[in-house]
VEXDREN-2710 file (C-alpha; in Angstrom, 1 decimal):
% VEXDREN-2710
k/r/px/py/pz
1/MET/0.0/0.0/0.0
2/ILE/2.8/2.4/0.9
3/GLY/4.6/1.6/-2.4
4/ARG/1.3/2.3/-4.3
5/ILE/1.0/5.7/-2.6
6/GLU/4.6/6.6/-3.3
7/GLY/4.1/5.7/-6.9
8/MET/1.1/8.0/-7.2
9/GLY/3.1/10.7/-5.5
10/ARG/5.9/10.5/-8.0
11/VAL/3.5/10.9/-10.9
12/LEU/1.9/14.0/-9.4
13/LEU/5.2/15.5/-8.3
14/LEU/6.6/15.0/-11.8
15/LEU/3.8/16.9/-13.4
16/GLY/3.8/19.5/-10.7
17/ALA/7.5/20.2/-11.3
18/LEU/6.8/20.9/-14.9
19/GLY/4.6/23.9/-13.9
20/ALA/6.7/25.0/-10.9
21/ALA/9.9/25.1/-13.0
22/LEU/8.6/28.0/-15.0
23/PRO/9.8/31.2/-13.2
24/ALA/9.7/34.7/-14.6
25/TRP/10.0/33.6/-18.2
26/ALA/6.4/34.8/-18.8
27/GLN/6.9/38.5/-18.1
28/GLU/6.0/39.4/-21.7
29/ALA/2.5/40.1/-22.7
30/PRO/0.6/36.9/-23.9
31/ASP/0.5/36.4/-27.7
32/PRO/-3.2/36.5/-28.7
33/GLU/-2.4/34.2/-31.6
34/GLU/-0.8/31.5/-29.4
35/ALA/-3.0/28.4/-29.7
36/CYS/-3.6/25.9/-26.9
37/GLY/-6.1/23.7/-28.6
38/GLU/-8.7/22.7/-26.1
39/GLY/-6.4/23.5/-23.2
40/THR/-5.8/26.7/-21.2
41/ARG/-2.8/29.0/-21.5
42/LEU/-1.5/29.7/-18.0
43/LEU/1.7/31.6/-19.1
44/ARG/3.3/32.5/-22.4
45/GLY/4.4/29.2/-23.9
46/LEU/2.7/27.1/-21.2
47/CYS/-0.6/25.2/-21.9
48/VAL/-2.4/23.0/-19.4
49/SER/-5.4/20.8/-20.3
50/THR/-7.7/18.8/-18.1
51/SER/-10.3/16.3/-19.2
52/PHE/-13.0/14.0/-17.7
53/THR/-14.4/10.9/-19.4
54/PHE/-16.9/8.4/-18.1
55/ASP/-18.1/5.3/-20.0
56/GLY/-21.1/3.4/-18.7
57/PHE/-22.4/0.1/-20.2
58/GLY/-25.2/-2.3/-19.7
59/ASN/-24.9/-5.7/-21.2
60/LEU/-28.4/-6.8/-22.2
61/ARG/-27.5/-10.4/-23.3
62/GLY/-24.6/-12.7/-24.0
63/GLY/-20.9/-12.4/-23.2
64/LEU/-19.8/-13.4/-19.7
65/ARG/-22.9/-12.1/-17.9
66/ARG/-25.6/-9.5/-18.0
67/GLY/-25.1/-6.4/-15.8
68/VAL/-23.6/-2.9/-15.8
69/ALA/-20.1/-1.5/-15.6
70/GLY/-18.4/1.9/-15.8
71/THR/-15.0/3.4/-16.0
72/ALA/-14.0/7.0/-15.4
73/GLN/-10.8/8.8/-16.4
74/ILE/-9.4/12.2/-15.4
75/GLY/-6.5/13.5/-17.5
76/LEU/-4.0/16.3/-16.9
77/GLY/-1.8/17.5/-19.7
78/VAL/1.1/20.0/-19.8
79/GLN/2.7/21.4/-22.9
80/VAL/5.7/23.8/-22.8
81/ASP/6.8/25.7/-25.9
82/PHE/10.5/26.6/-25.2
83/GLY/10.6/28.8/-28.2
84/ARG/8.2/31.3/-26.5
85/ILE/9.6/30.8/-23.0
86/ALA/13.3/30.7/-23.6
87/GLY/13.9/31.5/-27.3
88/LEU/14.7/27.8/-28.1
89/ASP/12.7/27.7/-31.3
90/GLY/11.3/24.4/-32.3
91/TRP/11.6/22.7/-28.9
92/THR/8.5/21.5/-27.1
93/LEU/7.9/19.4/-24.0
94/GLY/4.7/17.5/-23.3
95/ALA/3.5/15.3/-20.5
96/ASN/0.2/13.9/-19.4
97/ALA/-1.0/11.9/-16.4
98/LEU/-4.2/9.9/-15.9
99/GLY/-6.4/9.0/-13.0
100/ILE/-8.5/5.8/-13.8
101/TRP/-11.1/4.0/-11.7
102/GLY/-14.1/1.8/-12.1
103/ARG/-15.2/-1.6/-13.4
104/GLN/-14.0/-2.7/-16.8
105/ALA/-16.8/-3.7/-19.1
106/GLY/-14.6/-6.1/-21.1
107/GLU/-13.4/-8.1/-18.1
108/ALA/-16.7/-7.9/-16.3
109/LEU/-19.4/-8.2/-19.0
110/THR/-18.3/-9.3/-22.5
111/GLY/-15.1/-11.3/-22.2
112/SER/-14.1/-10.1/-25.7
113/LEU/-10.8/-9.5/-27.3
114/ALA/-11.8/-5.9/-28.0
115/SER/-12.7/-3.8/-25.0
116/PRO/-16.0/-1.9/-25.2
117/SER/-14.2/1.2/-24.0
118/ASN/-10.9/2.7/-25.1
119/ILE/-10.4/4.2/-21.6
120/GLU/-10.6/0.8/-19.8
121/ALA/-7.6/0.1/-17.6
122/LEU/-6.6/-0.9/-14.1
123/SER/-7.7/1.6/-11.4
124/THR/-4.7/3.8/-10.6
125/VAL/-3.0/7.1/-11.1
126/ARG/-0.3/6.9/-13.8
127/LEU/2.0/8.9/-15.9
128/TYR/1.2/8.2/-19.6
129/GLU/3.4/10.1/-22.0
130/ILE/6.3/12.5/-21.3
131/TRP/8.4/13.7/-24.2
132/LEU/10.7/16.3/-25.6
133/GLN/10.4/17.3/-29.3
134/ARG/12.5/19.2/-31.8
135/GLU/10.7/20.5/-34.8
136/VAL/12.4/21.9/-37.9
137/GLU/10.0/23.8/-40.2
138/GLY/9.7/22.3/-43.6
139/TRP/11.5/19.1/-42.6
140/GLY/9.6/17.4/-39.7
141/SER/10.1/16.6/-36.1
142/LEU/12.0/14.3/-33.7
143/ARG/10.2/13.3/-30.5
144/PHE/11.8/11.2/-27.7
145/GLY/10.7/10.1/-24.2
146/GLN/8.0/7.8/-23.0
147/LEU/5.6/7.5/-26.0
148/SER/2.4/5.9/-27.2
149/ALA/2.6/4.4/-30.7
150/GLU/-1.2/4.8/-31.2
151/SER/-0.7/8.6/-31.2
152/ASP/1.1/8.5/-34.6
153/PHE/0.5/5.1/-36.2
154/THR/-2.6/3.2/-37.5
155/VAL/-4.8/6.3/-36.9
156/ALA/-8.0/6.8/-38.9
157/ASP/-9.4/10.3/-38.1
158/ALA/-13.0/9.2/-39.1
159/ALA/-12.9/6.6/-36.3
160/GLU/-12.1/9.3/-33.7
161/LYS/-15.6/9.1/-32.0
162/LEU/-15.8/5.3/-31.9
163/VAL/-15.5/4.1/-28.3
164/ALA/-14.5/0.4/-28.7
165/ASP/-10.7/0.2/-28.4
166/THR/-10.0/-1.8/-31.5
167/PHE/-10.9/1.2/-33.7
168/GLY/-7.8/2.9/-32.3
169/TRP/-5.0/0.5/-31.5
170/PRO/-6.2/-2.7/-33.3
171/VAL/-6.8/-6.0/-31.6
172/ALA/-4.5/-7.6/-34.1
173/LEU/-1.5/-5.7/-32.7
174/GLY/-2.8/-5.8/-29.1
175/GLU/-2.9/-9.6/-29.2
176/ALA/0.5/-9.9/-31.0
177/LEU/2.8/-7.7/-28.9
178/PRO/4.1/-8.1/-25.4
179/SER/1.8/-6.2/-22.9
180/GLY/-0.3/-5.2/-25.9
181/GLY/2.5/-2.9/-27.3
182/PRO/3.1/0.8/-26.5
183/GLU/-0.5/1.9/-26.4
184/TYR/-3.0/3.0/-23.7
185/PRO/-2.5/2.7/-20.8
186/LEU/1.1/1.6/-21.2
187/ALA/3.4/4.0/-23.1
188/ALA/7.1/2.9/-23.6
189/PRO/10.5/4.6/-23.9
190/GLY/11.0/5.4/-27.6
191/ILE/11.8/7.8/-30.4
192/ARG/9.5/9.0/-33.2
193/LEU/10.8/10.7/-36.3
194/ALA/8.2/12.5/-38.6
195/LEU/9.4/13.6/-42.0
196/GLY/7.3/16.0/-43.9
197/GLU/3.6/16.5/-42.8
198/PRO/2.2/13.0/-42.1
199/ARG/-0.7/14.5/-40.1
200/ASP/-1.8/17.1/-42.6
201/GLY/-0.3/16.2/-45.9
202/HIS/2.4/13.8/-47.2
203/GLY/5.1/12.3/-45.0
204/LEU/6.8/9.4/-43.3
205/SER/6.7/8.4/-39.6
206/LEU/9.3/6.2/-38.1
207/GLY/9.1/4.8/-34.5
208/LEU/11.5/2.8/-32.3
209/PHE/10.1/1.7/-28.9
210/SER/11.0/-0.6/-26.0
211/GLY/9.7/-4.1/-26.8
212/ASP/7.7/-4.7/-23.6
213/PRO/6.2/-1.6/-21.8
214/GLY/5.0/-3.8/-18.9
215/GLY/8.6/-4.8/-18.0
216/ARG/10.5/-8.1/-17.5
217/TYR/7.8/-10.3/-15.8
218/GLY/6.1/-13.5/-16.4
219/GLU/4.1/-13.8/-19.7
220/ASN/0.8/-14.7/-17.8
221/THR/1.0/-11.8/-15.4
222/ASP/-0.8/-8.5/-15.7
223/PRO/1.6/-5.8/-17.1
224/GLU/-0.6/-3.0/-15.8
225/ARG/0.0/-4.1/-12.3
226/HIS/3.8/-4.3/-12.8
227/ASN/3.9/-0.8/-14.3
228/ARG/1.0/0.4/-12.2
229/HIS/2.0/4.1/-12.2
230/GLY/3.7/4.4/-15.6
231/ILE/7.2/5.1/-14.1
232/ASN/9.0/1.9/-14.7
233/PHE/10.3/3.2/-18.1
234/SER/10.8/-0.4/-19.2
235/THR/13.6/-1.3/-21.7
236/ALA/12.8/-5.0/-21.6
237/GLY/11.6/-7.3/-24.4
238/GLY/13.8/-6.3/-27.3
239/ALA/12.8/-3.5/-29.7
240/PHE/9.6/-2.6/-31.5
241/MET/9.8/-0.7/-34.7
242/MET/7.1/0.9/-36.9
243/ALA/7.1/2.8/-40.2
244/GLU/4.2/4.5/-41.9
245/ALA/4.1/6.4/-45.2
246/VAL/1.3/8.9/-45.7
247/ILE/0.0/10.5/-48.9
248/GLY/-3.1/12.6/-49.1
249/ALA/-4.8/15.9/-49.7
250/THR/-3.9/18.8/-47.5
251/ARG/-6.1/19.1/-44.4
252/PRO/-8.6/22.0/-44.7
253/PRO/-9.0/24.6/-41.9
254/GLU/-12.2/22.9/-40.8
255/GLY/-13.4/19.3/-41.3
256/PRO/-11.8/16.1/-42.4
257/ARG/-9.1/15.7/-45.1
258/PRO/-10.5/15.0/-48.6
259/TRP/-8.6/11.8/-48.9
260/VAL/-5.6/10.0/-47.3
261/VAL/-3.8/6.7/-47.7
262/LYS/-1.3/5.2/-45.2
263/LEU/0.9/2.2/-45.6
264/GLY/2.7/0.8/-42.6
265/ALA/4.8/-2.0/-41.4
266/TRP/6.2/-3.2/-38.0
267/HIS/8.9/-5.5/-36.7
268/HIS/9.7/-6.8/-33.2
269/THR/13.0/-8.3/-32.2
270/GLY/11.8/-10.2/-29.2
271/GLY/10.9/-13.9/-28.9
272/PHE/7.4/-15.2/-29.8
273/ASP/5.8/-18.6/-29.1
274/ALA/4.4/-20.7/-31.9
275/GLN/0.6/-21.0/-32.0
276/ARG/0.5/-24.7/-32.8
277/ARG/3.8/-26.6/-32.7
278/ASP/6.5/-27.5/-30.2
279/ALA/10.2/-27.5/-30.9
280/GLU/10.0/-31.1/-32.3
281/GLY/7.1/-30.2/-34.7
282/LEU/4.4/-31.9/-32.7
283/SER/1.1/-30.3/-32.0
284/LEU/0.9/-28.7/-28.6
285/ALA/-2.3/-30.7/-28.1
286/ASP/-0.6/-34.0/-28.7
287/PRO/-0.1/-36.0/-25.4
288/ALA/3.5/-36.8/-26.6
289/SER/4.3/-33.1/-26.9
290/SER/6.7/-31.4/-24.5
291/GLY/4.1/-28.6/-24.1
292/GLU/6.8/-26.0/-24.8
293/PRO/6.0/-24.0/-27.9
294/ARG/8.5/-23.5/-30.6
295/ARG/10.2/-20.1/-30.2
296/TYR/10.5/-17.6/-33.0
297/ARG/13.2/-14.9/-32.8
298/ASN/11.1/-12.0/-34.1
299/ASN/7.7/-10.9/-35.4
300/GLN/6.4/-8.6/-38.0
301/GLY/3.3/-7.4/-39.9
302/GLY/1.9/-4.8/-42.3
303/TYR/-1.2/-2.6/-42.5
304/ALA/-3.0/-0.1/-44.6
305/VAL/-5.4/2.8/-43.8
306/GLY/-7.6/4.7/-46.2
307/GLU/-10.0/7.6/-45.6
308/ALA/-12.1/9.8/-47.9
309/THR/-14.6/12.5/-47.6
310/LEU/-17.5/11.5/-49.9
311/TRP/-19.6/14.7/-49.4
312/ARG/-19.3/18.1/-47.9
313/GLU/-21.8/21.0/-47.7
314/GLY/-21.1/23.8/-45.4
315/ALA/-20.5/22.4/-41.9
316/GLN/-21.8/19.0/-43.0
317/SER/-19.6/16.2/-44.3
318/LEU/-19.6/12.4/-44.6
319/ALA/-16.2/10.7/-44.3
320/VAL/-15.5/6.9/-44.5
321/PHE/-12.5/4.9/-43.4
322/ALA/-11.1/1.4/-43.9
323/ARG/-8.1/-0.4/-42.3
324/GLY/-6.5/-3.8/-42.8
325/PHE/-3.8/-5.6/-40.7
326/ALA/-2.0/-8.8/-41.6
327/GLN/0.7/-10.8/-39.8
328/PRO/2.1/-14.4/-39.7
329/ALA/-0.3/-17.0/-38.4
330/ASP/2.4/-19.2/-37.0
331/ARG/3.2/-16.9/-34.1
332/ASN/0.2/-14.6/-33.8
333/PRO/-3.3/-15.5/-32.5
334/VAL/-4.9/-13.0/-34.8
335/SER/-3.5/-13.1/-38.3
336/LEU/-5.9/-10.7/-40.1
337/GLN/-8.1/-7.7/-39.1
338/LEU/-10.3/-5.6/-41.3
339/ASP/-12.4/-2.7/-40.1
340/GLY/-14.2/0.3/-41.5
341/GLY/-16.9/2.8/-40.9
342/LEU/-18.2/6.3/-41.4
343/ALA/-18.4/9.7/-39.6
344/TRP/-21.3/12.0/-40.5
345/THR/-20.5/15.5/-39.2
346/ALA/-23.3/17.9/-38.4
347/PRO/-26.0/15.4/-39.3
348/PHE/-29.4/17.0/-40.3
349/ARG/-27.5/20.4/-40.0
350/HIS/-27.0/20.0/-36.3
351/VAL/-23.6/21.7/-36.0
352/GLY/-21.3/20.2/-33.3
353/HIS/-23.0/16.8/-33.6
354/MET/-21.6/13.6/-35.1
355/LEU/-23.0/10.2/-36.0
356/SER/-20.4/7.4/-36.2
357/PHE/-20.5/3.8/-37.3
358/GLY/-17.8/1.2/-37.2
359/ALA/-17.4/-2.5/-37.9
360/SER/-14.3/-4.6/-37.1
361/HIS/-13.5/-8.2/-37.9
362/ALA/-10.5/-10.0/-36.3
363/ARG/-9.8/-13.5/-37.7
364/ILE/-7.9/-16.1/-35.7
365/GLY/-4.9/-17.4/-37.5
366/ARG/-4.6/-20.7/-39.3
367/ASP/-2.2/-22.2/-36.7
368/ALA/-4.3/-21.2/-33.7
369/ARG/-7.4/-22.7/-35.4
370/GLY/-5.4/-25.8/-36.2
371/LEU/-4.4/-26.2/-32.5
372/ASP/-8.1/-26.1/-31.5
373/ARG/-8.8/-28.8/-34.2
374/ASP/-6.0/-30.9/-32.9
375/ALA/-7.4/-30.6/-29.3
376/GLN/-10.8/-31.7/-30.6
377/ILE/-9.4/-34.8/-32.2
378/LEU/-6.8/-35.8/-29.5
379/ALA/-8.4/-34.7/-26.3
380/ASP/-11.9/-33.1/-26.2
381/PRO/-14.3/-33.4/-29.2
382/PHE/-16.6/-30.8/-27.6
383/ARG/-14.0/-28.1/-27.2
384/PRO/-15.0/-24.9/-29.1
385/ARG/-12.8/-23.9/-32.0
386/ARG/-11.8/-20.3/-32.3
387/THR/-12.8/-18.5/-35.5
388/HIS/-13.2/-14.7/-35.4
389/GLU/-14.6/-11.8/-33.4
390/THR/-16.6/-9.1/-35.0
391/VAL/-17.5/-5.8/-33.3
392/LEU/-20.2/-3.4/-34.6
393/GLU/-20.7/0.1/-33.0
394/VAL/-23.0/3.0/-33.7
395/ASN/-23.0/6.2/-31.6
396/TYR/-24.2/9.8/-31.7
397/ASP/-22.1/12.6/-30.1
398/PHE/-23.6/15.9/-29.2
399/PRO/-22.8/18.8/-26.9
400/VAL/-24.8/19.9/-23.8
401/GLY/-23.0/23.1/-22.6
402/PRO/-19.3/22.3/-22.0
403/VAL/-20.1/18.5/-21.9
404/HIS/-20.4/16.1/-24.8
405/LEU/-22.8/13.1/-24.5
406/ARG/-22.4/10.0/-26.7
407/PRO/-25.1/7.4/-26.4
408/LEU/-24.0/4.2/-28.2
409/ALA/-24.8/0.6/-29.0
410/GLN/-22.3/-2.3/-29.5
411/TRP/-22.8/-5.8/-30.8
412/TYR/-20.1/-8.4/-30.2
413/ILE/-20.3/-11.5/-32.5
414/ASN/-18.3/-14.4/-31.2
415/PRO/-16.8/-12.7/-28.1
416/ALA/-13.3/-13.9/-27.5
417/ALA/-13.4/-15.4/-31.1
418/ASN/-15.5/-18.3/-29.9
419/ALA/-12.9/-19.5/-27.4
420/ALA/-14.1/-21.6/-24.4
421/ASP/-15.1/-19.8/-21.3
422/GLU/-12.9/-20.8/-18.4
423/GLU/-15.8/-21.3/-16.0
424/THR/-18.3/-23.1/-18.3
425/GLY/-16.1/-24.6/-21.0
426/ARG/-18.5/-23.3/-23.6
427/SER/-18.1/-20.5/-26.1
428/LEU/-19.7/-17.1/-25.2
429/ARG/-23.0/-16.0/-26.8
430/ASP/-23.1/-12.8/-28.9
431/ALA/-23.2/-9.7/-26.6
432/LEU/-25.4/-6.6/-27.0
433/LEU/-24.3/-3.5/-25.0
434/LEU/-25.9/-0.1/-24.6
435/GLY/-23.8/2.6/-23.3
436/LEU/-23.1/6.3/-22.7
437/ARG/-19.9/8.3/-22.8
438/ILE/-19.8/11.6/-20.9
439/GLN/-16.8/13.8/-21.8
440/ALA/-15.5/17.3/-21.0
441/THR/-12.3/19.0/-21.8
442/PHE/-11.1/22.2/-20.1
END
């Protein structure tokens, strides 16, 4: 308990120091053109943002059990522009910390690979990202520190309002990488190089991250508990590399980009277990097998993201997105993921509103399916065979004063990809969830 309190204190002290370490640099009059996004400018060159998000769900049928669950998150972000504060043009520091608490709908209700909420995490206070960035106008930027890969890679802007986590960092990568990879809630030490304008035009993003953000612990343990406060700064597990090339129309001042195409690839230098065979080539379901999976020395995969604005009239627009992820079936439980959807901005001329729809299909790889088939033949003919998990979501986001409300519905087809439930030994029934997101940023 004492260690937990000390860990929370370190996170809060670290962010507090960022603000306290800014003495009389801000004697000049504030620049009225200085932008803080959705945050608040405290001093010249210093922006602070706070946010509150709550996701509540009720499972009407299927999954693990019927019932309700909710998760809340409070975020605190700090961004320091050293060009405005100290004349160091192009240098920026950013950090954010999160307070998370509640009952996770994925663990408590659906039992699915994809979590119903992209803020689900272990209840705690944690440091998320902290980084220093050097930007050179016309060339790009270099960012280093504790980073999240999902901030710069695999992103589809039209999926921004979708709440299920697989529409951000995909299940395919979350199931493949140690501790789920450098994504919420576990960022990892790393470097990100952006050449050109990958966010708003053409460009190339390159990332190098620590291979296991959870740290050097057992494979079947919870990485969020080992790195509970985000201050382990793990360098364990080899290296994880990503590259993403972007080509597209320039982003307009308001609304989505007319079109964009992204092609990406990733490589991990750590060790990965075979999904079906042991070191001697026997099925892991064979009684004669050692039970120790064959070990591969690396892992890799590729993906593509496409977006287009099909229609625009005044504040209204209709944008669509599609993504695809592929990786070897011999060492990854999910070998293929396809998802897509749409975002209708200002539907029926209601400015500030958005209607979003998304569908995601994650297919279990050939080798993992083969292991289930072997187990049916050699051990248990009634054992369920994993196939795929499909997630459908529709939501409607609208403002009420400073708060945004987002009622939603999610349908999980084959939760956990039809895997056997640990308690009953049977596969889970399709789950239907109704939910509400409440969100405010200050």
